[in-house]
N, C-alpha and C positions, 0 to 999 in steps of 0.2 A: 724421442727419436722414432720409435715404432709408429706412434700415432700420426706423426708428421710425414711418414713414408720414407724416411731416410734409412731405416733399418728394417729388414724383414723380421717378423715376430708375431706373437699372439696378442690378443687383447689380454691385459693383465689386471687382475683384481688384487689390489695391494693390501696386505695385512700390516697392522702396526707391529712395533717391536713386541717380542714375547713379554707377557705379563708374568713375572716370576716373583716368588716370595723370598723369605729369608733363608740363609744358610746354604745357598747353592754355590759351592766352591769349584764345581766342575766347569760352569760357564760364567766366569767372572765378568765377561763382557756384557752380560744382561743386567739391566737395572733391577735391583731387588726392592720390591715394594715395601714400604714401611708402615702402611696403614690403609684402611678402606678409602680414606680421602685421597691418598696417593694414587690408588688404583683408579678412582673416579677421575682425577685430574689427568692421568695418563690417557685414558680413553678420550676425554673431551679434547685434549690437545691434538692427538693424532687424527681424530675425526675431523677437526678443523683443517688439517693438512690434506684431507681427501682420501684417507685409507678407507677400505670398504669392509674390513672385518678385523677381528682380534683373536689371538690365541693365548690361552693361559698355559702356564708351564708347571713343572713337577712340584715345586715347593710352595706354590701359592696357598694361602690359607682360605678357609671358607668365607670369612668376612670380606677379605679382599676380592675373592671371586664373585661374591654376591654383589658387591659395589660395582665391579667392572661390568657384570652382566646387565645390571639395571641401567647403568649409564649408556652402554652400547644400545640397548633396546630402545631407550629414549631417542636415540639418533637413527633408529631404523636399521641398526647393524647387528650382526650376529657374532657369537663367541664360541669358538671351539677350544678344545683342550687336550693336551697330553698331560694327564694328571698322575699323581702319585700320593701326595699328602691329602688330597681330597678323593674320596672313593666315587665310583660311578653312581651309586644311589644318592649320595650326598649332592653330587653335581646336578643330577636330574632334579632334585628337590629345589636347588638354587636357580633353576631355569636355564641351564646351559643348552645351547642349540645342537652341539655335535661333540662327539668324543673321538679322538684320534687313535689309530693303531688297533682297530678292532677291539678284542677283549684281552689283548696281551698285557696291558699295563694296569688293569684294575687291581686294587690292593685291599678290597673290603674283607677278604678272608685270610689275609696274611697274619700269622701269629704275632701278637704283641703290637698290632697296629694301634697307634695313638692318634687322637684327633689333631689334624693340621700338621702331621709329621709324616714324612716319607720313609717307610721302612727300608732297611738295607736289602730286604728280599725282593723289592721292586715289583711285586705282583705275581711271581712264579708260583708261590703256594696257592694263591687264589685260582690261578689257571688250572693247577693240578687238581684242585678240589671241585672245580665247576664243570663236571660232565654235562653235556647238553641236555640230558634227560633228568638231571638232578633238580631237587626243589629249589636250590639256590640259583641255578641258572634260569629256570623257568620264572622265578620271582623277579630276578634282575631284568630279564628281557621284557617281561610284562610291564615293569616299572618304566623302562625306557620308551617302550611303544606308547604307553598311556601319556607320558610327558612329551611326546613328539620329539624325542632326542634322536637325531641321526647318528650313525656310526660310520667312520671312515676306515675302510680296509686298506692296510698297507702291507700286504703279504710279502712283496719282494724283499723288503729290508730284513724281514724275519727269516726268510728262506735261507739266508747265508749262515744261520746258526746250525743248519743241518749239513754235516760233512758231505761233500760231493755235489752239493747243490748251490746255485742253479747250474744248468748246462751253460758252458761258456759260448758266447756269441762273438764270432770274429769281428763283425761290424761294430759291436759295442766296444770291444777292446781297441779297435782301430780309432775310435773317437777319443780315447783317453790320451793324455799326454804321457810320454815315456815314464815320468816319475809317478804319476797316478796309477798307471798300469802295473808298474813294479811293486808299488805299495799294496795294491789290491791283491795281486797274485801271492805276495808274501803272506798277507793276512789269511787268505784262503787256505794256503798250504799249512799254516800254523794251526788253523782250526781243524783241518783234516787229520793232523797228527795227534790230536788230543782225544780222550774218551768222548764218545758221542753222548753218553748219558741218555736222557729221555727227550732230547731235542726234537727228534722226528715226531714223537708222539705229541709233544706240546704244540708243535707247528700244526699238526692235524687237528688238535683240539681247538686251536684258534679258528681254523677253517670251519669246523663243525658248529661252533658258536655263531659265527657270522651267518651260516646257512639257517640255523634255527631262528636267528633274529629276523631274517627276511620272511621266513615261513610264518612268523608270528605277526607280520605286518609292519616290520621296521623298515626305515629308509636307509639302505646301505649305499655308501659312496665309495669311490676308489681313487687311490693315489699310490705313488711309488715310495715316497719318503727317501730321497737320495742322500742318505747319511751312512751310518754303520761302517762297514769295512771298505767303503769306497766303490763297491761293485754295483750299486743301484743308481743308474743314471736316469735323469729325466728323459721322457720319451721312450727309451728302451724299457725303463722300469714300468711305465704305464702299460706298455704292451704285455710285459710279463705279468703284471697284476691281473689283466683280463684272462690270460692263460691259467693263472692259479685259481681264479674264481671258478673256472670250468673244472679244474681238478677238485675244487671244494664241493662240487655237485651241481653247480648251476649249468643250465644249457648255454651254448655259445651266445645265443641271442640275449638271454637273461644277463650274462656277464657283460656284454657290450652295452646293454641298457644301463646297468649299474654304473659303468664308466662314462656314460654320456648323458642320457636324459635325467638320471637320478641327481647328478651334480647340478644340472640346470634347475631342476625342481627345488632342490635345497636352497639355491640362490634366488628363487623366485623369478627365474628367467626362462621358464619352460615354454613360454609363448614365442621366444625369439631364437633360442638355441637348444641343442640337446637331441634333436631328431630331425628327420628330413620331412618337411611338410610345406605346402604352399604358404608363402608369406613369411617364412622363417629366414634367418640369415643363411646365406649360402656358404656355411662353414662345413666343409666336407673332406673326407679322406678316401682316396681312391686306392684300392689294393688289388694286387694280382692274385686271384683265387676266390675262395668263398669261405670266409671265416664263420659263416652260419653253420657250416658242416665240418670244417676243419679249422679250429681256432688258431692254429699256428700260422695260418695265412695272414693273421693280423699284423705280422711282422713285415709283410711284403708290400710296403707302401710305395706307390708309384708317384703320387702327386697329392698335394693338399691344397684346399681352397679356403681362403679367408675372405669373407665378404665378397665372394664371387670371383676373387683373383686367384689364379692358379700358380703354384710354386712347384718347380721340379725338385722332388725329394732327393734325388741323387746329388744334385748340385748343392743342396743344403747340407747333406751329409759330408760332401767333399769339403765344404767351407769350414767345417769344424773338426776335420780329421786331425788327430793328434793334439787337440787343444783342450779337451775337457779336463779340468783340474789345473789348468795353466795359471788361473788367477786365484 
């Protein structure tokens, strides 16, 4: 409907269903792969349907992931992953193209980590042990850079683990359905009432590792990951991600580039999208202010252009007011 002009919206690059391994009882709606052949068949089936990428999930095994990566690469497609049973170094050795959620979910240093199994600790011990200047962090980052593995930063979804963060945006709350807003605020208040532990320090650690990765020559991408406690919304979350990259130590222009041109580069579309240049698609965002000097101005969107066609942002916001979470 978008492509035919019946509905306003972005160009969509469609991923296949998550490629999940055995023993995932949290997300029972996902097909659990039974073998490398099963993974290979899943990739080929959905590639035939026109999907443009694949995502591996937490319980996938190394053999299944390797089969999926090889099958996708034969079709000229890429594989990203939110991993747990497979560590970051293992995934890099298997040829994965991208790793989701920064360095927050790597499990390589978790005590008792067993091959092809997701530890209950879920990566927190690894994050605690991996200071940016530690030998373990330097070795991991060098491994990823050498293997040309990109990393996707999704700081907004992790920011909610820190009590009192993020600041509440009235326009974001207005976009939520009443039920979604109530559930989010309830979850936020519950989190604020519990001991903070070292959540703020670990959030900063994730930021530091992303900064070190870029300084070492790594390709960092940006996204919101609209899951968690319900307070990370698409669009609003993308803007917050850029602000958090600046908090992580990137300049505003560097942060904007990570969220725009770096994504296009990863997709091999940097000649068409991702920056403003003669001959590229007229996909533009017009903001009131100067985010190059004040990154918060990234929130003041006046108009967006897709393929040279302008859309009034306020009308778009009004059209979804009170509806996010409705479905």
